[in-house]
Phi, psi and omega in degrees: 000133182274141178258005179292138180264129179274146179288136177280138176235154177090358179274161178081186182278153180291150179291161180254015178094184182294127183227157173243137182273128173239143173242131180219154177251121184257130177306143188309315184298324178282322179299318179300322179289321177297315180298314180298317180294315180298317179295319182291329182258001181058041177246165176279158177301319180301315181295323178296312180295321178298318178300320179295318179296311182298321181295329187247004186297329182290348177288343179266110179262086184296322180299318180294323178295318181290328176294325181282343182287142178063024179259131181272116178274117179249124180187160180278138172228186184300329182280330184258349183279000000 
């Protein structure tokens, strides 16, 4: 008879998929609002912040930013005119 203990699977809450960990410091006035909202909706702080990020992520046009990087703007200004 084996005395090895088998690992239990299927216990606990289900995973939310592949994630990347971010750590951020939120200014107090915003943190208080996140905390109040999370408490009122019975959600975690992380889930509240994630919803905000997902809702607004399309406002960041990374491709346009990268196109503008390393680009030499040539034009006359007050110093060169």
